[in-house]
Every structure is written in structure tokens, then in C-alpha cells.
C-alpha positions as MATLAB code, in Angstrom:
seq = 'MATQETDNETRVLVCNYSFHSRKVVVQERRVLKCYLIRLQTESTCRMLVNGKMVTVGPKDLLMFKPGDSYELRIGENKPFQSGDYFVICSGSWIDEWWKKKDRPQLQHLDNSDRLLPIWKELVLRKRSVLENNDPLLDYLLRSLCLLIDQTCEESESVNKKTYVAIRMKRYIKDNALQPLESGKVADYVKLSVSRAIHLFKEHYGKSMTQYVKEVRLDDAVGKMIYSNMTLEEISLSSGFSSYPYFYKVFTKHYGVSPSQYLKKYRD';
ca = [
      23.716  -21.173   37.568;
      23.290  -17.507   36.008;
      26.746  -16.113   35.187;
      27.473  -12.457   36.159;
      27.576   -9.722   33.758;
      30.720   -7.888   32.897;
      30.901   -4.436   31.656;
      29.441   -3.741   27.931;
      28.304   -7.374   27.990;
      25.589   -8.414   26.168;
      23.394  -11.756   26.547;
      21.548  -13.487   23.664;
      19.008  -15.555   25.995;
      16.619  -16.795   22.957;
      16.926  -15.799   19.335;
      14.992  -17.721   16.685;
      12.476  -17.559   13.557;
       9.052  -18.711   14.483;
       6.179  -19.549   12.379;
       2.761  -20.552   13.268;
       0.288  -22.564   11.536;
      -2.403  -23.282   14.120;
      -5.625  -21.591   14.217;
      -5.185  -19.749   17.563;
      -2.247  -19.191   19.532;
      -2.513  -17.221   22.747;
       0.171  -15.835   25.125;
      -1.410  -13.918   27.908;
      -0.155  -10.771   29.244;
       2.762  -10.882   31.330;
       5.766   -8.585   32.378;
       8.910   -8.870   30.464;
      12.141   -9.033   32.463;
      14.580   -9.027   29.762;
      14.614   -6.835   26.305;
      12.420   -8.345   23.156;
      12.981   -7.086   19.638;
      10.774   -8.799   17.269;
      10.257   -8.130   13.626;
       7.009   -9.474   11.866;
       7.658  -10.960    8.392;
       4.958  -12.795    7.465;
       0.962  -12.148    7.356;
      -0.472  -10.580   10.601;
      -1.093  -11.303   14.517;
      -2.552   -9.256   17.291;
       0.001   -7.629   20.111;
      -0.240   -5.518   23.194;
       1.419   -2.295   22.261;
       1.078    0.730   24.648;
      -1.658   -0.930   26.471;
      -3.729   -1.644   23.431;
      -3.997   -4.352   21.304;
      -3.134   -3.849   17.743;
      -2.786   -5.491   14.348;
       0.991   -6.067   13.497;
       1.735   -7.030   10.276;
       5.020   -7.553    7.735;
       7.844   -5.294    8.317;
       6.493   -3.989   11.729;
       9.500   -4.020   14.332;
       8.199   -4.358   18.018;
      10.783   -3.458   20.659;
      10.177   -4.059   24.279;
      12.080   -3.496   27.415;
      12.281   -4.931   30.778;
       8.800   -3.929   32.747;
       6.780   -3.604   29.619;
       3.778   -5.755   29.499;
       3.288   -8.445   26.645;
       0.636  -10.358   24.947;
       0.410  -11.728   21.593;
      -2.579  -13.321   19.616;
      -2.379  -15.046   16.502;
      -5.236  -16.638   14.377;
      -8.196  -14.859   15.409;
     -11.401  -15.129   13.182;
      -9.585  -16.299    9.752;
      -6.953  -18.353    8.093;
      -3.341  -17.477    8.592;
       0.457  -18.096    8.431;
       2.469  -15.863   10.645;
       6.098  -15.726   10.879;
       8.447  -13.709   12.463;
      12.180  -13.194   14.105;
      12.831  -12.229   17.521;
      15.718  -11.876   19.907;
      15.341  -11.850   23.700;
      18.479  -10.496   25.595;
      20.021   -8.462   28.118;
      23.289   -7.114   29.259;
      24.845   -3.623   30.370;
      25.673   -2.657   26.663;
      22.055   -2.970   25.742;
      20.893   -1.116   28.564;
      23.221    1.523   27.286;
      22.047    1.248   23.689;
      18.345    1.350   24.846;
      18.928    4.498   26.608;
      20.513    6.390   23.514;
      17.166    7.348   21.966;
      13.368    7.093   22.374;
      12.349    3.452   21.358;
       8.559    3.189   20.358;
       7.088   -0.176   21.181;
       6.011   -0.301   17.215;
       7.443    0.478   14.213;
       6.806    0.105   10.731;
      10.098   -0.185    8.397;
       9.682   -0.484    4.735;
      13.504   -1.178    4.507;
      13.672   -3.867    7.252;
      14.806   -6.597    4.959;
      18.359   -5.218    5.444;
      17.931   -6.635    9.003;
      17.665  -10.089    7.865;
      20.889  -11.073    7.060;
      22.380  -10.150   10.573;
      19.117  -11.678   12.350;
      19.478  -15.272   10.113;
      23.416  -15.433   11.049;
      22.366  -14.824   14.755;
      19.947  -17.376   14.757;
      22.059  -19.921   13.383;
      24.860  -18.967   15.786;
      22.735  -19.205   18.800;
      21.694  -22.646   17.828;
      25.012  -23.712   17.389;
      26.719  -22.778   20.540;
      25.928  -23.615   24.321;
      27.565  -20.572   25.688;
      26.057  -17.458   26.749;
      29.246  -15.426   26.486;
      30.057  -16.572   22.714;
      31.845  -13.452   21.228;
      30.513  -13.658   17.762;
      26.915  -13.583   19.430;
      27.769  -10.475   21.111;
      29.066   -8.777   17.996;
      25.938  -10.083   15.874;
      23.574   -8.593   18.461;
      25.474   -5.437   18.802;
      25.432   -5.300   14.796;
      21.742   -6.119   14.746;
      20.952   -3.210   17.138;
      22.816   -0.607   15.304;
      21.653   -1.492   12.262;
      18.059   -1.364   13.847;
      19.086    2.470   14.772;
      19.988    3.209   11.214;
      17.192    1.527    9.511;
      14.731    3.328   11.944;
      16.769    6.718   11.039;
      15.868    6.384    7.517;
      12.605    4.939    7.722;
      11.876    8.403    9.639;
      13.156   10.202    6.890;
      10.824    8.667    4.449;
       8.383   11.403    2.757;
       5.909   12.768    5.547;
       2.829   12.036    3.095;
       3.540    8.554    3.133;
       3.944    8.131    6.789;
       0.599    9.983    7.301;
      -0.975    7.828    4.410;
       0.381    4.428    6.422;
      -1.028    5.945    9.793;
      -4.785    6.251    8.253;
      -4.355    2.838    6.563;
      -3.260    1.404   10.280;
      -6.286    3.437   11.788;
      -8.726    2.235    9.563;
      -7.834   -1.176   10.120;
      -7.948   -0.925   13.692;
     -11.117    0.544   14.010;
     -13.277   -0.566   10.760;
     -15.224   -2.620   12.840;
     -16.702   -0.056   14.600;
     -18.980    3.272   13.267;
     -16.084    5.075   11.101;
     -16.311    8.065    9.211;
     -13.532    9.823    7.006;
     -13.599   12.741    9.515;
     -12.481   10.548   12.387;
      -9.454    9.172   10.355;
      -8.789   12.907    9.355;
      -8.779   14.013   13.025;
      -6.617   11.056   14.037;
      -3.617   12.527   11.462;
      -4.586   16.088   12.135;
      -5.853   16.897    8.473;
      -9.037   18.272    6.853;
     -11.125   15.628    5.585;
     -10.492   16.693    2.059;
      -6.686   16.285    2.244;
      -7.118   12.887    4.277;
      -9.745   11.590    1.371;
      -7.147   12.685   -1.503;
      -3.912   11.502    0.344;
      -5.149    8.169    0.897;
      -6.410    7.750   -2.640;
      -3.138    8.919   -4.150;
      -1.227    6.772   -2.095;
      -3.460    3.638   -2.111;
      -5.427    3.851   -5.386;
      -8.698    3.412   -3.575;
     -11.229    5.534   -1.539;
     -11.050    4.943    2.695;
     -14.836    3.738    2.141;
     -13.514    1.072   -0.323;
     -10.585    0.080    2.351;
     -13.248   -0.034    5.192;
     -15.466   -2.264    3.279;
     -12.342   -4.687    2.489;
     -11.429   -4.916    6.121;
     -14.959   -5.433    7.059;
     -15.513   -8.185    4.310;
     -12.455   -9.839    5.479;
     -13.460   -9.981    9.128;
     -16.750  -11.418    7.805;
     -15.458  -14.127    5.719;
     -13.342  -15.286    8.626;
     -16.328  -15.674   10.731;
     -18.373  -17.151    8.188;
     -15.688  -20.061    8.173;
     -14.579  -20.537   11.622;
     -17.453  -19.195   13.668;
     -21.325  -20.550   14.130;
     -22.909  -17.067   14.068;
     -25.499  -16.587   11.657;
     -24.826  -14.396    8.707;
     -27.074  -11.745   10.225;
     -24.976  -11.703   13.365;
     -21.641  -11.675   11.297;
     -22.717   -8.508    9.242;
     -23.543   -6.488   12.215;
     -20.475   -7.556   14.165;
     -18.341   -6.899   11.258;
     -19.257   -3.671   11.055;
     -22.244   -3.297    8.525;
     -25.309   -1.202    9.241;
     -27.614   -4.080    8.233;
     -27.710   -7.557    6.771;
     -29.331   -6.257    3.360;
     -26.273   -3.632    2.760;
     -24.031   -6.355    3.825;
     -25.396   -8.733    1.261;
     -25.513   -6.397   -1.769;
     -21.791   -5.187   -0.617;
     -20.756   -8.779   -0.370;
     -22.243   -9.903   -3.685;
     -20.820   -7.193   -5.585;
     -17.431   -7.796   -4.349;
     -17.535  -11.707   -4.519;
     -19.791  -12.346   -7.372;
     -22.035  -14.519   -5.528;
     -24.335  -14.292   -2.216;
     -22.940  -14.891    1.402;
     -24.788  -18.420    1.692;
     -23.491  -19.425   -1.956;
     -19.944  -18.542   -0.725;
     -20.087  -20.239    2.051;
     -21.883  -23.241    0.567;
     -18.918  -23.261   -2.416;
     -16.107  -23.062    0.478;
     -17.601  -26.000    2.635;
     -18.306  -28.255   -0.668;
];
């Protein structure tokens, strides 16, 4: 039987570290009834953020409130190992904390490692007690929430150029399988094409064109291994304009042709 919440109470409903090693894990879209805070720590997954499926990677913090739609997809098209910490919670204190500031569903926190000690302690405490109203659980959850605020504030103060570069890289990764020009990326971050090209190269040591090729090749390799598509079909679905161009780029990058690569993998 559910217990009635008192003033300034928090309730830790579920808190854990999850690690996925199966090829495909899908959780269909549903409406949340509680708050969900999730930190991706290993590899990547796909999640519904603001109505759109996006790639989530290490150090990405996701925060959802009751009424938000939620969908998680892990292991699409390529080998993976995906790990994350998460907590599902409710309570009047959480309600008030959430209202204090605008909380985007997805934030990248380079300094997210500082959240892990409290999160790990919260996981261990939740596993060891049966009561929902354990005082230490309450204090640990509040500490985690307050530390999230501080960590987000520090992240927001990071050099603006770095933030813009991160946004460009994310945009490219999410759209690389479609026709993509430098002008589209520049428009997305509201910079001139020349400035966007220079900024990306400055931060990542490679051009936007090079990175697009890397994302497309990574997608193609996953499809080569885990689908029954022909190499011609893979080349087009992975964003390459033609199979001859795909063959040329693939061979230059891996040192062998696509068919040789696949044969070597299967052998």
C-alpha cells in the first residue's frame, strides 16, 4: 500500500546502475508518472528528447518530469556496451527543486564524474533497505539533486566556443546519414560557414567533412555485420552518394575493400 507523502519528502522508487550487453533493447514510448534522472556513462544509446530520437553518449545527463514521454533504444545497427546510472523518484521536495530552474531534458556535462560517488552511494543504500522513507536515502537524493545543479552551472560557464563545437558535432552525428553540407551545420549554430569550419577543426583536429565520413563508415560497418543488406544498399543508406565513392572512402580508411573487410570479420 502506498504511503502518504509528507511535506518536503523525497521518495526513491528505483535507483540503480544498468549495463546492457544484448544486441537490441527497446523500451516503447510511454508517459512517465515520476521524475527520472539518468546519466549515460558508457557507449551510446538512442533516446526520445523533446519529441525526437537522438544519440546519447557518455557524460550526457537526461532529466524527465511526470508527463514527459520516454523511449529508450539500445544496440541499433552495431556492437555495443551501454551503461548508465538512473534514479526514479517523487516527492514534494523534488517538485519544489524541479521548479527552481528550467531543466532541459538533455545536457552534456564534461564534469559529470563528480556526480558518481553520491550516485553510487545512493544505489548501494537503496539496495540495502526496504523502507521508502529511509532518512539517508532522502539526504543522498537531495545531495545528488543539489550537486546536479552545481555541476550544470559549472558546465554552462564553459567557454562558449567549446559549447558551440559540441553542438556542431552532435548535429553532424544526428544528421550524417542524410545529405549534409557545412552550411547546414553553420546555420544550426548561427555562425558563418568559414567560422564554423575553423572552430570545428580547432576543437577536434579534423574537418567536418572528415567527421561526417567517420560517422557514415561506422554506420556502414554495423550494417555490414548485422544486416542482410547488399553493399550497394548499405552505401546509400549510410549517406554515401554512390557505391564507387563508398568503396573508395572505405578502402582508404580501413586499408581493405568492404567485401574483404566483411570476409575477414566472418573468418
